[in-house]
SERO-4910 file (N, C-alpha, C, O; in steps of 0.05 Angstrom, whole numbers):
BEGIN
 pado doro    nc1    nc2    nc3   cac1   cac2   cac3    cc1    cc2    cc3    oc1    oc2    oc3
  Unk    A   2766   1991   1723   2762   1986   1750   2749   2008   1767   2731   2002   1784
  Unk    A   2758   2034   1762   2743   2057   1768   2714   2062   1761   2699   2070   1779
  Unk    A   2705   2056   1737   2679   2053   1732   2664   2039   1754   2645   2049   1766
  Unk    A   2673   2014   1758   2661   1994   1775   2654   2005   1802   2633   2005   1813
  Unk    A   2674   2015   1810   2673   2032   1840   2652   2059   1840   2637   2066   1858
  Unk    A   2657   2070   1816   2633   2094   1816   2605   2077   1816   2587   2084   1831
  Unk    A   2601   2055   1799   2577   2050   1798   2567   2043   1821   2544   2050   1827
  Unk    A   2585   2024   1841   2574   2015   1869   2570   2041   1888   2552   2043   1905
  Unk    A   2583   2054   1885   2583   2077   1904   2557   2097   1894   2544   2110   1911
  Unk    A   2551   2098   1870   2521   2110   1860   2499   2091   1865   2478   2100   1875
  Unk    A   2502   2068   1860   2481   2050   1872   2477   2046   1903   2456   2037   1910
  Unk    A   2492   2052   1919   2488   2057   1954   2480   2084   1953   2462   2087   1970
  Unk    A   2484   2106   1940   2476   2127   1946   2443   2128   1938   2426   2134   1955
  Unk    A   2439   2123   1914   2408   2119   1901   2392   2100   1921   2367   2103   1923
  Unk    A   2408   2079   1937   2387   2061   1952   2386   2079   1977   2364   2080   1989
  Unk    A   2406   2093   1987   2398   2109   2011   2378   2125   2010   2360   2127   2027
  Unk    A   2381   2141   1986   2365   2167   1980   2333   2158   1980   2313   2170   1989
  Unk    A   2335   2131   1965   2301   2127   1959   2290   2118   1991   2268   2124   2000
  Unk    A   2310   2104   2004   2296   2097   2033   2289   2122   2051   2270   2123   2067
  Unk    A   2308   2140   2046   2303   2166   2063   2280   2183   2053   2263   2196   2067
  Unk    A   2281   2182   2028   2252   2199   2019   2223   2188   2031   2204   2200   2040
  Unk    A   2227   2164   2029   2202   2145   2035   2185   2135   2018   2187   2144   1996
  Unk    A   2166   2117   2022   2155   2103   2001   2128   2117   1990   2118   2111   1968
  Unk    A   2118   2131   2003   2095   2144   1994   2104   2168   1969   2093   2173   1949
  Unk    A   2131   2181   1981   2134   2199   1955   2143   2186   1928   2140   2196   1905
  Unk    A   2155   2162   1934   2160   2145   1913   2138   2143   1891   2139   2151   1867
  Unk    A   2115   2131   1905   2093   2115   1894   2075   2140   1883   2055   2136   1869
  Unk    A   2083   2163   1891   2057   2183   1880   2077   2205   1865   2078   2226   1877
  Unk    A   2089   2204   1845   2101   2228   1832   2089   2255   1821   2073   2252   1803
  Unk    A   2092   2275   1826   2086   2293   1815   2102   2303   1788   2125   2295   1784
  Unk    A   2089   2319   1770   2105   2325   1747   2137   2336   1756   2158   2327   1748
  Unk    A   2133   2361   1778   2158   2362   1788   2175   2346   1796   2199   2350   1792
  Unk    A   2166   2325   1809   2191   2299   1816   2197   2288   1794   2219   2277   1795
  Unk    A   2183   2285   1766   2190   2264   1746   2212   2283   1735   2231   2274   1723
  Unk    A   2208   2311   1738   2229   2332   1723   2254   2327   1733   2274   2323   1719
  Unk    A   2254   2327   1769   2275   2324   1779   2286   2296   1780   2308   2295   1791
  Unk    A   2277   2275   1772   2285   2251   1766   2299   2246   1742   2316   2228   1739
  Unk    A   2291   2259   1726   2308   2267   1698   2331   2283   1701   2348   2282   1684
  Unk    A   2333   2297   1719   2360   2314   1724   2376   2300   1743   2400   2299   1742
  Unk    A   2362   2288   1760   2386   2271   1777   2398   2245   1762   2419   2233   1770
  Unk    A   2382   2236   1738   2392   2216   1721   2416   2227   1708   2437   2214   1707
  Unk    A   2415   2254   1697   2437   2266   1682   2459   2268   1698   2481   2262   1688
  Unk    A   2457   2276   1725   2473   2283   1742   2489   2256   1756   2512   2257   1766
  Unk    A   2472   2232   1752   2490   2215   1763   2498   2199   1742   2508   2178   1749
  Unk    A   2496   2205   1714   2505   2196   1691   2535   2207   1690   2553   2192   1684
  Unk    A   2538   2232   1697   2560   2252   1695   2576   2241   1712   2599   2238   1704
  Unk    A   2569   2233   1740   2590   2224   1759   2598   2194   1760   2617   2186   1774
  Unk    A   2582   2175   1743   2585   2152   1737   2610   2144   1717   2626   2126   1721
  Unk    A   2610   2158   1698   2627   2156   1676   2643   2181   1667   2657   2179   1647
  Unk    A   2641   2206   1680   2659   2227   1680   2663   2237   1651   2647   2251   1639
  Unk    A   2687   2227   1643   2698   2235   1616   2693   2209   1593   2699   2211   1569
  Unk    A   2684   2186   1604   2688   2161   1584   2656   2164   1575   2635   2166   1587
  Unk    A   2663   2163   1549   2638   2165   1533   2638   2143   1512   2625   2144   1491
  Unk    A   2655   2120   1520   2656   2097   1501   2636   2085   1511   2626   2090   1533
  Unk    A   2627   2064   1491   2602   2044   1490   2623   2020   1512   2611   2007   1529
  Unk    A   2641   2018   1510   2651   1995   1535   2649   2007   1562   2643   1991   1579
  Unk    A   2652   2034   1571   2650   2045   1598   2621   2040   1604   2614   2026   1622
  Unk    A   2601   2055   1586   2570   2048   1588   2565   2023   1592   2547   2020   1609
  Unk    A   2575   2000   1582   2565   1974   1582   2578   1966   1612   2564   1953   1627
  Unk    A   2600   1972   1622   2606   1967   1647   2594   1976   1671   2591   1963   1692
  Unk    A   2587   2001   1667   2570   2017   1685   2548   2003   1690   2543   1992   1712
  Unk    A   2531   2002   1663   2508   1985   1658   2508   1956   1679   2494   1954   1700
  Unk    A   2523   1938   1670   2530   1909   1679   2534   1911   1705   2522   1895   1719
  Unk    A   2551   1928   1717   2555   1929   1747   2529   1939   1760   2523   1929   1782
  Unk    A   2511   1957   1750   2488   1966   1765   2467   1936   1768   2457   1926   1788
  Unk    A   2465   1926   1740   2448   1899   1741   2453   1878   1756   2437   1863   1766
  Unk    A   2484   1877   1759   2493   1855   1779   2487   1861   1813   2481   1846   1832
  Unk    A   2491   1890   1813   2486   1895   1842   2453   1894   1853   2444   1890   1875
  Unk    A   2438   1900   1827   2405   1895   1834   2403   1868   1838   2386   1860   1854
  Unk    A   2415   1853   1827   2408   1822   1822   2416   1812   1846   2403   1794   1857
  Unk    A   2440   1825   1860   2452   1813   1883   2432   1825   1904   2427   1808   1922
  Unk    A   2422   1848   1908   2404   1857   1930   2379   1834   1925   2371   1817   1941
  Unk    A   2370   1840   1899   2345   1820   1896   2348   1794   1911   2331   1785   1926
  Unk    A   2373   1779   1905   2379   1750   1916   2374   1754   1945   2356   1742   1956
  Unk    A   2392   1771   1959   2393   1775   1986   2364   1776   1998   2356   1761   2016
  Unk    A   2347   1798   1983   2320   1797   1995   2305   1775   1992   2285   1773   2007
  Unk    A   2310   1757   1977   2297   1728   1974   2304   1713   1986   2287   1697   1994
  Unk    A   2334   1708   1996   2343   1696   2016   2338   1692   2046   2331   1673   2060
  Unk    A   2344   1722   2051   2346   1728   2077   2328   1751   2086   2329   1773   2075
  Unk    A   2306   1744   2110   2284   1760   2121   2301   1787   2130   2293   1810   2126
  Unk    A   2322   1781   2140   2333   1814   2148   2343   1828   2129   2345   1852   2130
  Unk    A   2351   1814   2112   2355   1831   2089   2334   1843   2070   2338   1865   2060
  Unk    A   2314   1831   2067   2287   1840   2061   2278   1861   2072   2268   1879   2058
  Unk    A   2281   1863   2100   2273   1890   2111   2286   1914   2106   2277   1936   2099
  Unk    A   2310   1907   2109   2333   1928   2101   2327   1944   2072   2327   1968   2067
  Unk    A   2319   1917   2050   2318   1928   2018   2295   1936   2013   2292   1955   1997
  Unk    A   2273   1925   2025   2245   1932   2023   2230   1944   2039   2212   1959   2032
  Unk    A   2236   1939   2064   2223   1957   2086   2195   1934   2093   2191   1911   2084
  Unk    A   2181   1947   2110   2161   1926   2119   2134   1942   2121   2134   1966   2125
  Unk    A   2110   1927   2118   2082   1947   2117   2079   1962   2146   2089   1955   2167
  Unk    A   2066   1980   2142   2060   1997   2170   2036   2008   2175   2025   2023   2159
  Unk    A   2027   2003   2192   1999   2005   2201   1992   2032   2202   2006   2045   2218
  Unk    A   1971   2049   2185   1965   2079   2189   1947   2080   2205   1945   2098   2222
  Unk    A   1928   2060   2201   1897   2069   2221   1892   2036   2225   1894   2016   2211
  Unk    A   1885   2044   2254   1875   2013   2264   1847   2015   2278   1844   2032   2297
  Unk    A   1827   2001   2272   1801   2006   2279   1791   2032   2285   1783   2041   2307
  Unk    A   1792   2044   2262   1777   2072   2252   1795   2091   2264   1788   2114   2258
  Unk    A   1819   2091   2280   1836   2113   2290   1861   2111   2277   1872   2089   2273
  Unk    A   1870   2132   2271   1898   2138   2259   1918   2134   2283   1914   2138   2307
  Unk    A   1942   2123   2271   1963   2114   2294   1984   2137   2278   1993   2137   2256
  Unk    A   1985   2156   2299   1997   2185   2297   2024   2176   2294   2032   2185   2272
  Unk    A   2042   2164   2305   2069   2160   2307   2076   2150   2279   2095   2161   2267
  Unk    A   2060   2128   2267   2070   2121   2243   2068   2142   2222   2087   2147   2208
  Unk    A   2044   2154   2220   2038   2177   2203   2057   2200   2201   2061   2211   2179
  Unk    A   2068   2208   2225   2093   2224   2227   2116   2213   2217   2129   2228   2203
  Unk    A   2126   2185   2220   2145   2176   2211   2148   2174   2178   2169   2176   2165
  Unk    A   2122   2169   2168   2120   2172   2135   2115   2195   2134   2113   2196   2109
  Unk    A   2111   2218   2141   2103   2248   2134   2083   2244   2118   2084   2250   2094
  Unk    A   2059   2232   2131   2032   2230   2120   2008   2244   2133   2008   2242   2157
  Unk    A   1990   2257   2123   1972   2270   2138   1946   2253   2135   1942   2235   2118
  Unk    A   1928   2263   2154   1897   2251   2150   1883   2256   2128   1866   2240   2120
  Unk    A   1889   2278   2116   1879   2284   2095   1893   2264   2067   1877   2259   2048
  Unk    A   1913   2257   2065   1920   2241   2045   1910   2211   2053   1903   2195   2036
  Unk    A   1910   2206   2076   1899   2174   2080   1870   2179   2068   1865   2166   2047
  Unk    A   1851   2195   2079   1824   2198   2072   1820   2198   2047   1801   2185   2038
  Unk    A   1840   2215   2029   1836   2215   1999   1838   2187   1983   1825   2177   1964
  Unk    A   1860   2177   1999   1866   2144   1986   1836   2128   1995   1822   2117   1978
  Unk    A   1828   2129   2019   1805   2114   2023   1779   2123   2002   1765   2104   1995
  Unk    A   1774   2146   1994   1759   2156   1981   1765   2138   1951   1749   2122   1941
  Unk    A   1789   2144   1944   1791   2130   1917   1784   2099   1918   1777   2085   1899
  Unk    A   1787   2093   1944   1775   2059   1943   1747   2055   1951   1739   2033   1960
  Unk    A   1730   2076   1947   1706   2078   1953   1699   2071   1985   1682   2055   1993
  Unk    A   1715   2085   1998   1710   2083   2031   1704   2109   2037   1721   2126   2032
  Unk    A   1675   2116   2049   1670   2147   2047   1682   2149   2078   1677   2173   2084
  Unk    A   1693   2140   2097   1695   2144   2126   1716   2130   2141   1716   2105   2140
  Unk    A   1736   2142   2157   1756   2129   2161   1755   2105   2187   1771   2088   2196
  Unk    A   1726   2115   2194   1719   2103   2223   1711   2072   2209   1716   2052   2222
  Unk    A   1701   2071   2187   1691   2042   2172   1720   2028   2170   1717   2004   2163
  Unk    A   1744   2034   2173   1769   2026   2162   1776   2007   2191   1779   2018   2213
  Unk    A   1777   1979   2188   1791   1969   2207   1824   1972   2207   1836   1981   2226
  Unk    A   1836   1965   2183   1868   1970   2178   1868   1983   2151   1857   1977   2130
  Unk    A   1883   2003   2158   1902   2017   2135   1926   2014   2135   1937   2023   2155
  Unk    A   1946   2001   2116   1966   1987   2113   1985   2004   2092   1979   2003   2068
  Unk    A   2005   2017   2100   2021   2028   2071   2043   2006   2070   2060   2002   2087
  Unk    A   2039   1994   2049   2056   1973   2039   2083   1977   2032   2088   2001   2032
  Unk    A   2103   1962   2026   2123   1969   2016   2132   1982   1993   2154   1994   1990
  Unk    A   2113   1977   1975   2111   1993   1955   2104   2022   1956   2114   2038   1940
  Unk    A   2092   2027   1969   2082   2057   1976   2044   2056   1966   2033   2077   1960
  Unk    A   2035   2036   1966   2007   2038   1965   1996   2028   1995   2007   2013   2011
  Unk    A   1969   2041   1996   1955   2038   2017   1937   2017   2013   1924   2017   1992
  Unk    A   1935   1994   2033   1915   1977   2030   1895   1983   2054   1905   1987   2076
  Unk    A   1872   1984   2051   1851   1985   2065   1830   1959   2071   1819   1950   2051
  Unk    A   1825   1950   2093   1808   1935   2102   1789   1943   2125   1794   1951   2148
  Unk    A   1763   1937   2113   1741   1949   2127   1728   1931   2150   1708   1940   2163
***
């Protein structure tokens, strides 16, 4: 039972950390971020199983995390409120060629990052953008 409780606590912690980090950071990982995730994974494993190196303990933790993820997914599917909590909602970054400063600040994004994304999608000027929307996945959609 101890392993199940540990898995639940770690699952909630990971959920909170990813929500606080923001979508954009998670969608564009730099090499250092990848290394940090590997270290984080090792630290989480030690917190989950402590001194239990048995296969049974690993199975219990993996199944618990899987069930929590399935429950989260099901709740997101069934409830619009839960979907907003678990997945977030799209955020407008540019409207009619102008940056929405409050949303940029909240997502910790700069004008240069938006312009770079626009250029990668063959848009040479922000003024040509009717809408730029940060999707729940962390990707930016542009409508010209």
